[in-house]
C-alpha positions, 0 to 999 in steps of 0.5 A, a space after each residue: 486473499 485481499 481481505 486477509 491482506 487488508 486485515 494484516 495491514 490493519 494489524 501491522 500499523 501499531 507495530 511498524 508503519 514501514 511494514 504496513 506500507 509494504 503490506 499496501 504494496 502487497 495488496 496492490 500486486 494482488 489487485 493487479 493480478 486479480 484484474 489480469 485474471 478477471 480479463 483472461 476469463 473473457 477469453 477462455 473460449 476459442 480465440 482468433 489471434 488477429 492484431 485486434 485480439 493481441 492489442 486487447 491482451 496488452 493491458 492484461 500483460 501489463 497488469 500481470 508483469 506490473 504485479 510481478 515487478 511490485 512483488 519484487 519491489 516489495 520483497 526488496 523493500 522488506 529486506 532493506 528496512 531498518 527500524 529505529 524508534 523515534 521516541 526518546 523513552 519507553 513511556 513515549 513509545 507506549 503512547 505512540 503505539 496506543 495512538 496507532 492502535 486507535 487508528 488501527 481500530 478505526 481502520 478495522 471498523 471502517 473496513 467492516 462497514 465497507 464490507 457490509 456496504 459492498 454486500 448490500 450493494 451487491 444484493 441490490 444491483 446484482 454486481 460485486 463492487 469492491 470499496 478498496 479505493 475508498 479504503 485507500 483514501 482512509 489510509 491516506 488520512 491515517 498516514 498523514 495523521 501519523 506523520 503529524 502526531 510523530 512531530 510530537 516525538 521528533 523533528 529530525 528532517 530524515 524521519 519526517 521525510 521518511 514518514 512523508 514519503 510513505 504518505 505520498 506512496 499511499 496517494 500514488 497507490 490510491 491513484 493506481 486503483 482508479 487509473 486506466 491500463 498502463 498508467 496504473 502499473 506506472 504509478 505503482 512502480 513509481 511509488 515502489 521505487 520512491 519508497 525504496 530510494 527513501 529507505 536506502 537514503 534513510 538507512 545510510 543516514 541512520 548508520 552514519 548517526 550511529 557511528 557518530 554517536 
């Protein structure tokens, strides 16, 4: 499921940066669920419901409910999105889309390389290790590049702030992948609430601009 979600994220970048951000939150919610399932696998045998065992369950419950909250935030994020082109002509839009396609190709090749690397590493050490953290690091650079390239087409403050917030959200999500229990959920929720808040303000500014025009 994670592989298909990552591929969906890569293909979404040329179409919509905002939707690709939503896809990132989908991936994080699945990662949290995966971590919860993985830990529950250690308790399939008969357990002793003492305080020590209950305390061990708390990080698992945190990951599970964190995944549900991110699932909810992602759904709201998709519903509130209003897409507006930052380019002034069809020709500029084609150029901007072409650049995002190149970035998408770069991410696709990187994801393929990381997949091959994970398979080779798993064969050598007999343990499955996922490079999702490194992939999110590449996403950060991609988001920053899109932000910088967008300056060619717009210098409007609210457009730049929106793209910057998306890049910052990716950084928070990257930290989520390496953060310990509880902190990973807190970081993911902060990132989700941040993009929701920015989206709401951006929509209000966009509506006001349409009325004035």
